C-alpha positions in Angstrom: 0.0 0.0 0.0 1.5 3.3 -1.1 -0.2 5.6 1.5 3.0 7.4 2.7 6.5 7.1 4.0 7.4 4.3 6.4 10.7 4.7 8.3 11.6 1.5 10.1 13.1 1.7 13.6 12.6 5.5 13.6 11.2 5.4 17.1 13.4 2.8 18.8 11.8 -0.4 17.5 8.7 1.3 16.0 8.0 2.3 12.5 7.1 5.9 11.8 4.4 6.4 9.1 3.9 9.8 7.4 1.0 10.1 5.1 1.6 11.8 1.8 -1.2 14.4 2.3 0.3 15.6 5.6 3.7 16.7 4.2 4.2 20.4 3.9 7.8 20.5 2.7 11.1 18.6 2.4 14.4 20.4 2.8 18.1 19.7 3.7 18.4 19.1 7.4 20.3 21.5 9.7 20.3 18.8 12.4 21.6 15.8 10.5 24.7 15.9 8.4 23.8 15.2 4.7 20.2 14.6 5.9 16.7 15.6 5.0 14.0 17.2 7.0 10.3 16.5 6.4 7.9 19.1 7.8 4.3 18.2 8.3 1.3 20.6 8.0 0.7 20.4 11.7 4.2 21.8 12.4 5.9 18.6 13.4 9.0 17.4 11.6 11.5 14.6 11.3 15.1 14.9 10.3 16.9 11.8 9.0 20.0 10.7 7.1 21.3 7.8 5.2 24.6 6.3 6.3 27.2 4.0 4.8 26.4 4.9 1.2 29.0 5.9 -1.4 26.1 7.5 -3.5 24.8 9.5 -0.6 24.0 12.7 -2.5 22.3 10.9 -5.4 20.1 8.8 -3.1 19.2 11.7 -0.9 18.2 13.8 -3.9 16.1 10.9 -5.3 14.3 10.5 -2.0 13.6 14.2 -1.7 12.3 14.3 -5.3 10.1 11.3 -4.7 8.6 12.6 -1.5 7.9 16.0 -3.1 6.2 14.4 -6.1 4.0 12.1 -3.8 3.2 14.9 -1.4 2.0 17.0 -4.4 -0.3 14.2 -5.6 1.8 13.1 -8.6 
C-alpha cells in the first residue's frame, strides 16, 4: 500500500508512518549531516539521514524528489 513514508526503527523499534497528504515540505536538514527534514502541515517534523552509502547525494536527492512528487499528488 502506497499511503505514505514508512521509516523503520525511527522510534526505537517502532515504524514511523507519514501520510503523503500531511507533508508540507522537504528540505536539507540542519540537524543531521547530509540529511533531509520532512515538515508536516501540523508543524511537526522529522530529520533523518542515510549512512554508509557511497552514493549519498544521489540517493538523498532521489528521496527528496520522490517525496515532493508524492506529497503534491503526482
